C-alpha atoms as one frame of an Amber mdcrd trajectory, in Angstrom:
protein
  99.755 120.831  91.571 102.185 123.533  90.879 105.361 122.677  89.533 106.939
 124.054  92.595 105.387 121.901  95.067 106.290 118.784  93.450 110.462 120.362
  93.121 109.737 121.023  97.007 108.796 117.094  97.909 111.633 116.321  95.643
 114.098 118.407  97.542 112.744 117.201 100.400 114.586 113.945  99.960 116.946
 115.114  97.485 118.272 118.846  98.162 119.955 120.683  95.638 122.412 122.018
  98.311 123.426 118.272  98.509 124.714 118.132  94.512 127.985 118.586  93.679
 129.792 121.732  92.538 130.184 120.445  88.950 126.844 119.531  88.651 123.477
 121.139  87.282 120.588 119.478  89.173 117.135 121.475  89.256 115.191 123.449
  86.575 115.884 122.645  83.059 113.353 124.061  81.163 109.807 125.466  82.265
 108.457 127.999  85.033 107.984 126.467  88.406 105.076 128.877  88.898 102.898
 126.411  86.256 100.051 123.489  86.831 101.402 120.178  86.122  98.660 117.589
  85.387 100.830 114.694  84.534 104.674 113.651  85.279 106.950 111.547  82.736
 109.844 110.139  85.136 113.332 109.131  83.415 117.273 108.440  83.641 117.506
 110.443  81.011 115.838 113.254  78.828 115.952 112.243  75.037 114.305 113.296
  72.034 112.230 109.835  72.070 111.580 110.728  75.925 110.395 113.892  75.007
 108.052 112.883  72.200 107.086 109.794  74.865 105.842 112.549  77.003 104.115
 114.446  74.002 102.035 111.173  73.257 100.972 110.676  77.077 100.573 114.234
  77.644 103.043 114.396  80.216 103.778 118.494  80.742 106.694 117.513  82.927
 109.203 115.468  83.207 111.326 114.324  86.138 114.981 112.721  85.206 118.128
 111.703  87.518 120.640 112.937  84.577 120.543 116.797  83.842 119.134 117.885
  80.326 122.002 120.727  81.140 125.164 119.770  81.495 127.447 122.357  79.625
 126.786 125.709  77.921 123.813 125.643  75.481 125.314 128.416  72.892 122.370
 128.030  70.040 119.088 125.938  70.273 118.663 125.495  66.573 118.489 121.937
  66.322 121.823 120.898  65.353 122.596 118.774  68.712 120.609 116.729  70.363
 120.136 118.774  73.253 119.306 121.810  71.819 116.380 119.333  69.680 115.348
 118.202  73.167 114.930 121.476  74.532 113.115 122.602  71.369 110.548 120.204
  71.256 110.106 120.383  75.200 109.324 124.163  74.465 107.393 124.045  71.377
 104.953 121.555  73.507 105.006 123.248  76.614 106.777 120.254  78.784 108.861
 121.466  81.878 112.132 119.642  82.983 113.281 118.771  86.213 116.312 116.910
  87.666 118.225 115.428  90.510 121.370 114.094  90.124 124.181 113.934  92.314
 121.762 115.709  95.202 120.110 112.091  94.505 123.099 110.228  94.568 124.239
 111.740  98.140 121.166 110.625 100.000 120.147 107.710 102.175 117.370 106.578
  99.946 119.003 107.937  96.934 120.398 105.937  93.994 123.389 104.570  95.897
 122.153 103.170  99.195 118.725 101.699  97.161 121.746 100.214  94.751 122.826
  98.680  98.006 119.588  97.568  98.702 118.542  95.644  95.837 122.386  93.673
  95.627 121.153  92.616  99.102 123.869  94.603 100.978 122.789  95.063 104.348
 123.750  97.718 107.095 125.891  99.826 104.508 126.257 103.285 105.316 127.881
 106.138 102.428 130.652 105.410 101.113 132.318 109.082 100.934 132.337 112.343
 103.026 130.289 113.823 100.533 127.878 111.160 100.523 128.680 109.328  97.184
 128.750 105.589  97.105 127.575 103.059  99.859 129.260  99.893 101.425 127.996
  97.220 103.551 127.776  93.573 104.047 126.088  90.225 102.127 123.788  88.410
 104.421 125.979  85.508 103.678 129.590  85.230 101.628 129.692  83.826  98.014
 132.392  83.550  95.815 133.521  86.156  93.517 131.770  84.281  90.654 128.438
  83.640  91.893 128.480  87.573  93.251 129.109  88.951  89.730 125.737  85.856
  87.880 124.513  87.982  91.366 124.653  91.246  89.917 123.880  90.761  86.191
 120.529  88.843  87.603 119.255  91.264  89.672 120.151  94.508  87.607 119.223
  92.498  84.688 122.618  93.597  82.563 124.776  91.555  80.534 127.334  94.399
  80.375 129.781  93.238  82.855 133.556  93.998  82.704 135.559  93.146  86.080
 139.200  92.521  87.475 140.744  89.723  89.411 140.038  90.211  93.012 141.993
  90.131  96.460 139.684  87.452  97.958 138.053  84.708  96.059 135.156  85.412
  98.752 133.096  88.201  98.928 131.220  89.709 101.705 132.088  93.417 101.820
 130.404  94.939  99.230 131.118  98.839  98.126 128.943 100.609  95.164 128.060
 103.741  93.288 125.891 104.449  90.777 127.319 106.210  87.504 130.604 106.949
  87.023 132.705 106.340  89.880 136.351 104.986  89.284 137.560 107.947  91.369
 136.618 106.233  94.662 138.499 102.598  93.742 140.778 103.750  95.895 138.224
 104.670  98.818 136.646 101.133  98.315 139.866  99.350  99.031 140.765 101.775
 101.902 137.519 100.607 103.728 138.154  96.672 102.904 135.783  96.476 100.703
 136.062  92.833  98.857 134.309  94.331  95.544 133.322  97.416  93.974 130.512
  98.027  91.769 130.222 100.766  89.649 130.196 101.688  85.852 132.917 103.939
  83.179 136.158 102.619  84.849 138.813 103.070  82.613 141.753 100.734  81.146
 144.249 101.612  83.665 141.765 102.175  86.755 141.286  98.047  85.623 144.835
  97.869  85.789 145.402  99.236  89.178 142.484  97.821  90.906 143.529  93.860
  89.670 144.357  91.535  92.533 143.717  94.708  95.625 139.626  94.540  94.935
 136.973  92.942  92.559 136.411  95.652  90.515 132.867  94.920  88.993 132.217
  97.366  85.819 128.121  97.840  84.945 126.240  99.705  82.103 126.351 103.335
  83.335 122.351 103.637  83.087 121.740  99.904  84.683 123.790 101.799  87.881
 121.185 103.987  87.936 118.062 103.465  86.249 116.290 103.234  89.826 116.024
 106.249  89.934 112.280 106.419  88.457 111.602 103.920  91.016 112.667 106.488
  93.477 110.932 109.417  91.980 107.993 107.398  91.899 107.473 107.010  95.542
 107.933 110.375  96.051 105.382 111.472  93.552 103.086 109.209  93.878 101.591
 110.239  97.682 101.123 113.606  95.430  98.453 112.314  94.074  99.758 113.450
  90.272  99.664 111.634  87.413 103.101 109.627  86.255 103.881 107.450  84.332
 107.592 105.981  84.090 109.234 105.964  80.452 109.028 103.076  78.474 111.784
 104.639  75.877 114.060 105.628  78.319 117.093 103.107  77.543 120.969 102.958
  77.483 122.878 104.386  74.958 125.195 101.159  74.659 124.556  98.936  72.363
 126.261  95.841  72.952 127.588  93.483  69.559 126.634  89.845  70.010 127.329
  87.734  67.139 124.448  85.882  65.734 125.671  82.486  65.405 123.643  79.712
  63.572
C-alpha cells in the first residue's frame, strides 16, 4: 500500500488541520509515494525504536510525538534526534507523526483516556478540542480514584494535590502536558483533573481547589498505539506495536532487604 493511502486513513480520523499552531504533525522522514510493507506503531521515535523497526523489517514508523519539533540544523549524529534521522534514512524507513491533531478529536488521545478511566458522557474540555470531561459511573473517594488511575494506567508515577472535595464524580483529563487547562477544569466544575508535567506552582495554585493528579506523560498518551492499530488493521498492512517504546523517566526506588 502506498504511504499516502495510509496517511489518508490516519488523517480521516485526525486531520492535520486540527493540530496546534506550534505542532509539527505529518511526514517527518520519507516519501509519501513509496510502497509500504510493514508498519511499527509507537508513541516516541527513539534510536531503540528505529533499531526495532530495522530488526522487524518495518519500512514505516507511525508515532504520536513528532520526531522533528525544533529546527534540525545539522544531521551529523551529534544529537539523539539527528542520529534517529540518519538511521531512518540509511535504512529507508519513513516516519509519520500524528500529535495534537490526534489529541483534539473524538476517538483520539483524550477521549480514549477518559474511556479507559471509566468516564462517561464525556465532552471535549476546551474549544480547541484538547482534553475531555465527564462523570464516573459511580462517585468514589478521592484516594480510591487515585488507586484506580494507578491500576488502570499501570503507573507508579503519580503526584497529586489536596482536593476540593473528598468524593470524586466529575473528572477532567488531558493527555500529555495539560497544566494550562487546570483553570478550565475548575471552571467546568471538575472534582479531579488528570494530566502530566505539572510544575510546583501549578500544584500550589490548584491545592484545595481541585484534585490535581499528575501522571507520567508517556503513560497518559501511550494508548495512541492502540488508536493507530485500529486505523491500520483494516487496511490489511502488516503492523507491530513497538516493545521498545518506553517512558524516558526512571523512578528511584530504594532497595530494602
